[in-house]
C-alpha beads as a LAMMPS data file, in Angstrom:
LAMMPS data file: protein, C-alpha beads

357 atoms
356 bonds

1 atom types
1 bond types

-500.0 500.0 xlo xhi
-500.0 500.0 ylo yhi
-500.0 500.0 zlo zhi

Masses

1 110.0

Atoms # bond

1 1 1 -390.148 5.792 222.490
2 1 1 -392.329 5.819 219.581
3 1 1 -395.087 3.827 221.305
4 1 1 -395.464 5.941 224.115
5 1 1 -396.127 8.599 222.054
6 1 1 -399.582 6.782 220.695
7 1 1 -401.251 7.845 223.944
8 1 1 -400.791 11.214 222.715
9 1 1 -404.071 13.076 220.737
10 1 1 -403.649 12.121 217.056
11 1 1 -405.089 15.472 215.482
12 1 1 -401.939 17.080 215.860
13 1 1 -399.648 13.924 216.826
14 1 1 -396.269 15.293 214.651
15 1 1 -396.598 18.352 216.699
16 1 1 -396.359 16.725 219.948
17 1 1 -393.840 14.410 218.892
18 1 1 -391.434 17.456 218.039
19 1 1 -392.635 19.100 221.309
20 1 1 -391.818 15.620 223.279
21 1 1 -388.260 15.434 221.619
22 1 1 -387.663 18.831 222.332
23 1 1 -388.348 18.349 225.879
24 1 1 -386.009 15.667 225.931
25 1 1 -383.408 17.199 224.613
26 1 1 -383.691 19.873 226.969
27 1 1 -384.145 17.396 230.226
28 1 1 -381.586 14.980 228.971
29 1 1 -378.697 17.322 227.731
30 1 1 -376.967 18.184 231.051
31 1 1 -377.008 14.667 231.681
32 1 1 -375.636 13.435 228.435
33 1 1 -372.990 16.001 228.877
34 1 1 -371.957 15.040 232.219
35 1 1 -372.168 11.221 231.316
36 1 1 -369.751 12.471 228.261
37 1 1 -367.367 14.313 230.510
38 1 1 -366.934 11.286 233.211
39 1 1 -366.197 9.064 229.854
40 1 1 -363.503 11.487 228.637
41 1 1 -361.810 11.664 232.029
42 1 1 -362.113 7.294 232.793
43 1 1 -360.432 7.477 229.268
44 1 1 -357.508 9.514 230.166
45 1 1 -357.212 7.845 233.589
46 1 1 -357.048 4.921 231.447
47 1 1 -354.108 5.805 228.776
48 1 1 -351.841 6.834 231.829
49 1 1 -352.750 3.752 234.049
50 1 1 -351.677 1.534 230.691
51 1 1 -348.620 3.968 229.846
52 1 1 -347.336 3.193 233.431
53 1 1 -348.140 -0.601 234.208
54 1 1 -347.699 -2.144 230.575
55 1 1 -345.541 -1.207 227.655
56 1 1 -347.993 -0.928 225.092
57 1 1 -347.044 -0.646 221.613
58 1 1 -348.300 2.949 220.637
59 1 1 -346.864 5.655 221.955
60 1 1 -348.688 7.480 225.109
61 1 1 -349.631 10.393 222.220
62 1 1 -350.861 8.176 220.008
63 1 1 -353.318 6.768 222.438
64 1 1 -354.364 10.110 223.763
65 1 1 -355.285 11.392 220.255
66 1 1 -358.780 10.691 220.603
67 1 1 -358.876 12.706 223.842
68 1 1 -359.100 15.835 221.639
69 1 1 -362.295 14.689 219.248
70 1 1 -363.812 13.401 222.609
71 1 1 -363.425 16.852 224.818
72 1 1 -364.498 18.907 221.385
73 1 1 -367.877 16.111 221.153
74 1 1 -368.263 17.268 224.863
75 1 1 -367.852 20.796 224.848
76 1 1 -370.157 20.646 221.751
77 1 1 -372.971 19.064 223.641
78 1 1 -373.026 21.422 226.336
79 1 1 -374.483 24.118 224.170
80 1 1 -376.739 21.600 221.679
81 1 1 -380.514 21.898 222.454
82 1 1 -381.738 20.779 219.178
83 1 1 -382.979 17.056 219.199
84 1 1 -381.226 15.972 216.008
85 1 1 -378.038 17.506 216.775
86 1 1 -377.800 16.027 220.353
87 1 1 -378.473 12.422 218.974
88 1 1 -375.754 13.166 216.227
89 1 1 -373.230 14.306 218.708
90 1 1 -374.153 11.456 221.277
91 1 1 -373.794 8.408 218.534
92 1 1 -370.452 10.214 217.512
93 1 1 -369.258 10.212 220.904
94 1 1 -370.075 6.739 221.046
95 1 1 -368.298 5.562 218.084
96 1 1 -365.197 7.746 219.201
97 1 1 -365.168 6.073 222.691
98 1 1 -365.250 2.479 221.006
99 1 1 -362.082 3.606 218.584
100 1 1 -360.422 4.976 221.523
101 1 1 -360.663 1.524 223.484
102 1 1 -359.705 -0.592 220.830
103 1 1 -356.553 1.877 220.396
104 1 1 -355.773 1.821 223.692
105 1 1 -355.483 -1.806 223.912
106 1 1 -353.574 -2.603 221.051
107 1 1 -350.750 -4.552 221.346
108 1 1 -351.861 -6.126 224.403
109 1 1 -351.494 -9.369 224.143
110 1 1 -354.584 -10.151 226.773
111 1 1 -356.595 -7.836 225.185
112 1 1 -359.647 -9.916 225.378
113 1 1 -359.860 -8.871 229.331
114 1 1 -360.553 -5.364 228.147
115 1 1 -363.808 -6.294 226.237
116 1 1 -365.540 -5.433 230.006
117 1 1 -365.759 -1.604 229.203
118 1 1 -367.750 -2.492 225.559
119 1 1 -369.913 -4.631 227.854
120 1 1 -370.990 -2.045 230.082
121 1 1 -371.249 0.671 227.423
122 1 1 -374.629 -0.580 226.550
123 1 1 -376.270 -0.375 230.197
124 1 1 -374.576 3.097 230.819
125 1 1 -375.643 4.408 227.497
126 1 1 -379.266 3.303 227.862
127 1 1 -380.550 6.624 229.092
128 1 1 -378.906 9.021 226.995
129 1 1 -380.800 7.984 223.718
130 1 1 -383.458 10.340 222.761
131 1 1 -385.466 8.170 220.148
132 1 1 -386.031 4.810 219.099
133 1 1 -383.475 4.888 216.299
134 1 1 -380.834 6.719 218.244
135 1 1 -381.084 3.863 221.100
136 1 1 -380.694 1.288 218.059
137 1 1 -377.836 2.714 216.363
138 1 1 -376.077 3.015 219.776
139 1 1 -376.961 -0.414 220.720
140 1 1 -375.110 -1.375 217.092
141 1 1 -372.581 0.375 217.743
142 1 1 -371.997 -0.944 221.180
143 1 1 -372.010 -4.635 220.139
144 1 1 -369.776 -4.324 217.544
145 1 1 -366.973 -2.042 219.047
146 1 1 -365.474 -5.082 221.229
147 1 1 -365.340 -7.091 218.444
148 1 1 -361.731 -6.016 217.066
149 1 1 -360.424 -6.587 220.541
150 1 1 -361.473 -10.058 220.143
151 1 1 -360.948 -11.094 216.716
152 1 1 -357.527 -9.677 216.721
153 1 1 -356.368 -11.017 220.190
154 1 1 -355.899 -14.262 221.019
155 1 1 -359.633 -15.088 221.970
156 1 1 -360.919 -18.570 221.130
157 1 1 -364.550 -19.638 219.834
158 1 1 -365.716 -19.949 223.418
159 1 1 -364.486 -16.734 224.365
160 1 1 -366.279 -14.868 221.389
161 1 1 -369.640 -16.840 222.117
162 1 1 -369.221 -15.935 225.735
163 1 1 -369.125 -12.445 224.272
164 1 1 -372.048 -12.720 222.406
165 1 1 -374.137 -13.951 225.114
166 1 1 -372.924 -11.415 227.425
167 1 1 -373.506 -8.405 224.992
168 1 1 -376.916 -9.642 224.454
169 1 1 -378.033 -9.462 227.745
170 1 1 -376.272 -6.082 228.502
171 1 1 -378.487 -4.627 225.196
172 1 1 -381.707 -6.498 226.575
173 1 1 -380.716 -4.733 230.096
174 1 1 -380.120 -1.543 228.500
175 1 1 -383.716 -1.815 226.563
176 1 1 -385.584 -2.433 229.767
177 1 1 -383.736 0.310 231.661
178 1 1 -384.585 2.907 228.634
179 1 1 -387.869 1.800 228.628
180 1 1 -388.765 2.580 232.035
181 1 1 -387.074 5.664 232.097
182 1 1 -388.966 6.411 228.768
183 1 1 -392.284 6.097 230.292
184 1 1 -391.239 8.172 233.224
185 1 1 -390.415 11.109 231.200
186 1 1 -393.108 10.866 228.938
187 1 1 -395.267 10.772 231.915
188 1 1 -393.412 14.159 233.494
189 1 1 -393.836 15.376 230.070
190 1 1 -397.361 14.750 229.894
191 1 1 -397.955 16.341 233.070
192 1 1 -396.153 19.571 232.418
193 1 1 -397.978 19.892 229.369
194 1 1 -401.341 19.467 231.216
195 1 1 -400.346 21.984 233.856
196 1 1 -399.098 24.835 231.144
197 1 1 -402.480 24.271 229.139
198 1 1 -404.629 24.719 232.379
199 1 1 -402.378 27.821 233.337
200 1 1 -402.634 29.284 230.008
201 1 1 -405.939 28.453 228.545
202 1 1 -409.569 28.779 229.316
203 1 1 -411.063 26.012 230.534
204 1 1 -414.364 25.987 228.890
205 1 1 -413.192 26.588 225.509
206 1 1 -409.654 25.777 225.397
207 1 1 -408.787 28.945 223.978
208 1 1 -405.777 31.240 225.240
209 1 1 -406.537 33.077 228.344
210 1 1 -406.569 37.058 228.032
211 1 1 -403.268 37.476 229.879
212 1 1 -401.363 34.351 227.750
213 1 1 -402.948 35.949 224.477
214 1 1 -401.389 39.461 225.315
215 1 1 -398.114 38.045 225.853
216 1 1 -398.245 35.663 222.721
217 1 1 -399.317 38.747 220.837
218 1 1 -396.425 41.115 222.028
219 1 1 -394.088 38.147 220.892
220 1 1 -395.691 37.789 217.456
221 1 1 -396.142 41.551 216.395
222 1 1 -392.537 41.793 217.359
223 1 1 -391.728 39.099 214.936
224 1 1 -393.970 40.822 212.027
225 1 1 -392.550 44.034 212.496
226 1 1 -388.926 42.624 212.246
227 1 1 -390.127 40.726 208.953
228 1 1 -392.265 44.187 207.834
229 1 1 -395.602 42.120 207.241
230 1 1 -399.023 43.276 207.976
231 1 1 -400.926 42.109 210.818
232 1 1 -404.936 42.500 211.863
233 1 1 -407.013 41.911 214.867
234 1 1 -410.132 40.308 214.610
235 1 1 -412.748 41.028 217.577
236 1 1 -415.782 38.851 218.025
237 1 1 -418.979 39.207 220.241
238 1 1 -421.857 36.522 220.266
239 1 1 -424.964 38.247 219.119
240 1 1 -427.897 38.088 221.950
241 1 1 -425.832 35.849 224.148
242 1 1 -427.628 36.765 227.310
243 1 1 -430.699 36.081 226.151
244 1 1 -429.838 32.573 225.734
245 1 1 -428.347 32.158 229.285
246 1 1 -431.164 33.877 230.719
247 1 1 -433.930 31.543 228.954
248 1 1 -432.308 28.224 228.168
249 1 1 -429.669 28.030 231.226
250 1 1 -425.941 28.601 231.516
251 1 1 -425.479 24.891 230.131
252 1 1 -426.658 26.131 226.745
253 1 1 -424.538 29.002 226.756
254 1 1 -421.337 27.148 227.505
255 1 1 -422.336 24.614 224.759
256 1 1 -423.045 27.265 222.642
257 1 1 -419.538 29.229 223.088
258 1 1 -417.649 25.411 223.186
259 1 1 -419.069 25.246 219.558
260 1 1 -417.893 28.685 218.550
261 1 1 -414.480 28.008 219.737
262 1 1 -414.204 24.819 217.689
263 1 1 -415.326 27.022 214.590
264 1 1 -412.981 29.428 215.219
265 1 1 -410.081 26.704 215.453
266 1 1 -411.184 25.044 212.246
267 1 1 -410.792 28.376 210.709
268 1 1 -407.570 29.281 212.093
269 1 1 -404.216 29.218 210.364
270 1 1 -400.841 27.695 212.142
271 1 1 -399.903 30.991 212.670
272 1 1 -403.225 32.905 214.171
273 1 1 -403.655 32.885 217.813
274 1 1 -407.233 32.829 219.608
275 1 1 -408.037 34.351 222.706
276 1 1 -411.042 34.338 225.079
277 1 1 -410.995 38.038 226.241
278 1 1 -413.975 37.863 228.434
279 1 1 -417.497 36.405 228.448
280 1 1 -418.721 35.796 224.915
281 1 1 -415.843 37.780 223.550
282 1 1 -412.864 36.564 221.389
283 1 1 -409.890 38.130 219.733
284 1 1 -408.139 37.014 216.746
285 1 1 -404.459 38.029 215.698
286 1 1 -403.727 37.328 211.965
287 1 1 -400.190 37.643 211.160
288 1 1 -399.338 38.362 207.326
289 1 1 -402.610 39.642 206.584
290 1 1 -403.543 43.144 205.752
291 1 1 -406.949 44.893 205.955
292 1 1 -409.243 43.649 203.223
293 1 1 -407.588 39.964 203.561
294 1 1 -408.418 39.779 207.055
295 1 1 -412.123 41.369 206.577
296 1 1 -412.316 38.376 204.056
297 1 1 -411.572 35.873 206.590
298 1 1 -413.854 37.563 209.023
299 1 1 -416.618 37.216 207.009
300 1 1 -415.822 33.634 206.063
301 1 1 -415.950 33.044 209.958
302 1 1 -419.070 34.815 210.622
303 1 1 -420.867 32.242 207.686
304 1 1 -419.194 29.367 209.246
305 1 1 -420.711 30.138 212.748
306 1 1 -424.214 30.278 211.568
307 1 1 -423.625 26.448 211.177
308 1 1 -424.373 26.525 214.879
309 1 1 -427.193 25.862 216.277
310 1 1 -428.800 27.175 219.556
311 1 1 -432.039 26.338 221.312
312 1 1 -433.389 29.752 220.196
313 1 1 -432.216 29.619 216.644
314 1 1 -428.770 29.656 214.778
315 1 1 -425.785 31.485 216.120
316 1 1 -424.328 34.607 214.871
317 1 1 -421.561 37.083 215.782
318 1 1 -420.678 40.495 215.470
319 1 1 -416.772 40.811 214.430
320 1 1 -414.516 44.029 214.417
321 1 1 -411.517 44.069 212.165
322 1 1 -408.594 46.516 212.522
323 1 1 -405.202 46.573 211.037
324 1 1 -401.898 46.750 212.999
325 1 1 -399.990 50.314 212.649
326 1 1 -396.390 50.525 213.018
327 1 1 -395.150 50.087 216.617
328 1 1 -398.884 49.689 217.535
329 1 1 -399.312 47.823 220.774
330 1 1 -401.667 44.684 221.254
331 1 1 -403.765 46.544 223.766
332 1 1 -404.211 49.567 221.613
333 1 1 -405.222 46.943 218.734
334 1 1 -407.840 45.611 220.799
335 1 1 -409.561 48.747 221.863
336 1 1 -409.954 49.720 218.117
337 1 1 -411.093 46.140 217.321
338 1 1 -413.595 46.149 219.787
339 1 1 -414.674 49.770 218.743
340 1 1 -415.221 48.458 215.609
341 1 1 -417.202 45.249 216.963
342 1 1 -419.705 47.583 218.397
343 1 1 -420.253 49.511 215.454
344 1 1 -421.014 46.341 213.868
345 1 1 -423.746 46.020 216.940
346 1 1 -424.946 49.410 216.181
347 1 1 -425.452 48.279 212.211
348 1 1 -427.866 45.632 213.345
349 1 1 -425.496 42.536 214.300
350 1 1 -424.240 39.530 212.437
351 1 1 -422.041 41.463 210.255
352 1 1 -418.145 42.210 210.144
353 1 1 -416.923 45.924 210.506
354 1 1 -413.721 47.122 209.217
355 1 1 -411.907 50.327 210.191
356 1 1 -408.838 52.041 209.166
357 1 1 -408.863 54.987 211.592

Bonds

1 1 1 2
2 1 2 3
3 1 3 4
4 1 4 5
5 1 5 6
6 1 6 7
7 1 7 8
8 1 8 9
9 1 9 10
10 1 10 11
11 1 11 12
12 1 12 13
13 1 13 14
14 1 14 15
15 1 15 16
16 1 16 17
17 1 17 18
18 1 18 19
19 1 19 20
20 1 20 21
21 1 21 22
22 1 22 23
23 1 23 24
24 1 24 25
25 1 25 26
26 1 26 27
27 1 27 28
28 1 28 29
29 1 29 30
30 1 30 31
31 1 31 32
32 1 32 33
33 1 33 34
34 1 34 35
35 1 35 36
36 1 36 37
37 1 37 38
38 1 38 39
39 1 39 40
40 1 40 41
41 1 41 42
42 1 42 43
43 1 43 44
44 1 44 45
45 1 45 46
46 1 46 47
47 1 47 48
48 1 48 49
49 1 49 50
50 1 50 51
51 1 51 52
52 1 52 53
53 1 53 54
54 1 54 55
55 1 55 56
56 1 56 57
57 1 57 58
58 1 58 59
59 1 59 60
60 1 60 61
61 1 61 62
62 1 62 63
63 1 63 64
64 1 64 65
65 1 65 66
66 1 66 67
67 1 67 68
68 1 68 69
69 1 69 70
70 1 70 71
71 1 71 72
72 1 72 73
73 1 73 74
74 1 74 75
75 1 75 76
76 1 76 77
77 1 77 78
78 1 78 79
79 1 79 80
80 1 80 81
81 1 81 82
82 1 82 83
83 1 83 84
84 1 84 85
85 1 85 86
86 1 86 87
87 1 87 88
88 1 88 89
89 1 89 90
90 1 90 91
91 1 91 92
92 1 92 93
93 1 93 94
94 1 94 95
95 1 95 96
96 1 96 97
97 1 97 98
98 1 98 99
99 1 99 100
100 1 100 101
101 1 101 102
102 1 102 103
103 1 103 104
104 1 104 105
105 1 105 106
106 1 106 107
107 1 107 108
108 1 108 109
109 1 109 110
110 1 110 111
111 1 111 112
112 1 112 113
113 1 113 114
114 1 114 115
115 1 115 116
116 1 116 117
117 1 117 118
118 1 118 119
119 1 119 120
120 1 120 121
121 1 121 122
122 1 122 123
123 1 123 124
124 1 124 125
125 1 125 126
126 1 126 127
127 1 127 128
128 1 128 129
129 1 129 130
130 1 130 131
131 1 131 132
132 1 132 133
133 1 133 134
134 1 134 135
135 1 135 136
136 1 136 137
137 1 137 138
138 1 138 139
139 1 139 140
140 1 140 141
141 1 141 142
142 1 142 143
143 1 143 144
144 1 144 145
145 1 145 146
146 1 146 147
147 1 147 148
148 1 148 149
149 1 149 150
150 1 150 151
151 1 151 152
152 1 152 153
153 1 153 154
154 1 154 155
155 1 155 156
156 1 156 157
157 1 157 158
158 1 158 159
159 1 159 160
160 1 160 161
161 1 161 162
162 1 162 163
163 1 163 164
164 1 164 165
165 1 165 166
166 1 166 167
167 1 167 168
168 1 168 169
169 1 169 170
170 1 170 171
171 1 171 172
172 1 172 173
173 1 173 174
174 1 174 175
175 1 175 176
176 1 176 177
177 1 177 178
178 1 178 179
179 1 179 180
180 1 180 181
181 1 181 182
182 1 182 183
183 1 183 184
184 1 184 185
185 1 185 186
186 1 186 187
187 1 187 188
188 1 188 189
189 1 189 190
190 1 190 191
191 1 191 192
192 1 192 193
193 1 193 194
194 1 194 195
195 1 195 196
196 1 196 197
197 1 197 198
198 1 198 199
199 1 199 200
200 1 200 201
201 1 201 202
202 1 202 203
203 1 203 204
204 1 204 205
205 1 205 206
206 1 206 207
207 1 207 208
208 1 208 209
209 1 209 210
210 1 210 211
211 1 211 212
212 1 212 213
213 1 213 214
214 1 214 215
215 1 215 216
216 1 216 217
217 1 217 218
218 1 218 219
219 1 219 220
220 1 220 221
221 1 221 222
222 1 222 223
223 1 223 224
224 1 224 225
225 1 225 226
226 1 226 227
227 1 227 228
228 1 228 229
229 1 229 230
230 1 230 231
231 1 231 232
232 1 232 233
233 1 233 234
234 1 234 235
235 1 235 236
236 1 236 237
237 1 237 238
238 1 238 239
239 1 239 240
240 1 240 241
241 1 241 242
242 1 242 243
243 1 243 244
244 1 244 245
245 1 245 246
246 1 246 247
247 1 247 248
248 1 248 249
249 1 249 250
250 1 250 251
251 1 251 252
252 1 252 253
253 1 253 254
254 1 254 255
255 1 255 256
256 1 256 257
257 1 257 258
258 1 258 259
259 1 259 260
260 1 260 261
261 1 261 262
262 1 262 263
263 1 263 264
264 1 264 265
265 1 265 266
266 1 266 267
267 1 267 268
268 1 268 269
269 1 269 270
270 1 270 271
271 1 271 272
272 1 272 273
273 1 273 274
274 1 274 275
275 1 275 276
276 1 276 277
277 1 277 278
278 1 278 279
279 1 279 280
280 1 280 281
281 1 281 282
282 1 282 283
283 1 283 284
284 1 284 285
285 1 285 286
286 1 286 287
287 1 287 288
288 1 288 289
289 1 289 290
290 1 290 291
291 1 291 292
292 1 292 293
293 1 293 294
294 1 294 295
295 1 295 296
296 1 296 297
297 1 297 298
298 1 298 299
299 1 299 300
300 1 300 301
301 1 301 302
302 1 302 303
303 1 303 304
304 1 304 305
305 1 305 306
306 1 306 307
307 1 307 308
308 1 308 309
309 1 309 310
310 1 310 311
311 1 311 312
312 1 312 313
313 1 313 314
314 1 314 315
315 1 315 316
316 1 316 317
317 1 317 318
318 1 318 319
319 1 319 320
320 1 320 321
321 1 321 322
322 1 322 323
323 1 323 324
324 1 324 325
325 1 325 326
326 1 326 327
327 1 327 328
328 1 328 329
329 1 329 330
330 1 330 331
331 1 331 332
332 1 332 333
333 1 333 334
334 1 334 335
335 1 335 336
336 1 336 337
337 1 337 338
338 1 338 339
339 1 339 340
340 1 340 341
341 1 341 342
342 1 342 343
343 1 343 344
344 1 344 345
345 1 345 346
346 1 346 347
347 1 347 348
348 1 348 349
349 1 349 350
350 1 350 351
351 1 351 352
352 1 352 353
353 1 353 354
354 1 354 355
355 1 355 356
356 1 356 357
């Protein structure tokens, strides 16, 4: 599983790995729950069948005792969507299932014939492990689980060797099945991610499209108000951009916008949002910053953009900064920030203008 993640871009590898595990948990959670439910029912049938067909040493209610924890884990899995929790529940279920199988065969003089379910477990469970270490731990449990049935029964050395060979084959087969499924899920994850990015980001700069920026900003502002934090919006406009397109062509204009977007991304914090509002105009939502702090950040961004070289000189921007009022919508914030940006334009461009009106 982790080898597949090596194909992801390295600049945010840890973030994408976390997203991928969440994706697996969402996609595989229902299947894991269904397999657990089936396994619990099968064990119940096995207990009933052994009570009718055999005379086990343990009473039926003792052999049925594992059904309660098996059912509880199965119900918990239905609600679990966090990857680590789902992995822990899955491993716990396999452990309980192995214990249950051994308990159900206790006192059976031919218990070595009951090893078959243990040999099937690696293959059946191959598709439910979210990560590499989950799979390794699961295979160890599957391999060790049937050993009590063999060692405490009437098994000879030949039967033990046969078991080891068959279990090795089952684990190899499980590894192959899991590898193919992991690659399929990874390709699906990457395709869905690419489609979401295309739907939500600007194809030229890679920044959020206007509608997506507004949508995420509404959610961020609601969280900011709940936490009682300040927030500011920056509105940026590239100076003298039309002459660049007219004199040097749109390719030069596109290159300038791409470089400008890259500079903005390098200046942003993890919680900041950046969107391309239209043409050469951009907006940034900066949670947790008051007007003075945001103005300082805007000045740093303005100076950083000076490093971008256009065919006709260095790049410059005019920036408007406003602080969010209590209950103010992102649309209203953008209008006020745009007004402040135009104030910076009128004052001579290549500057930051902030307003408290």
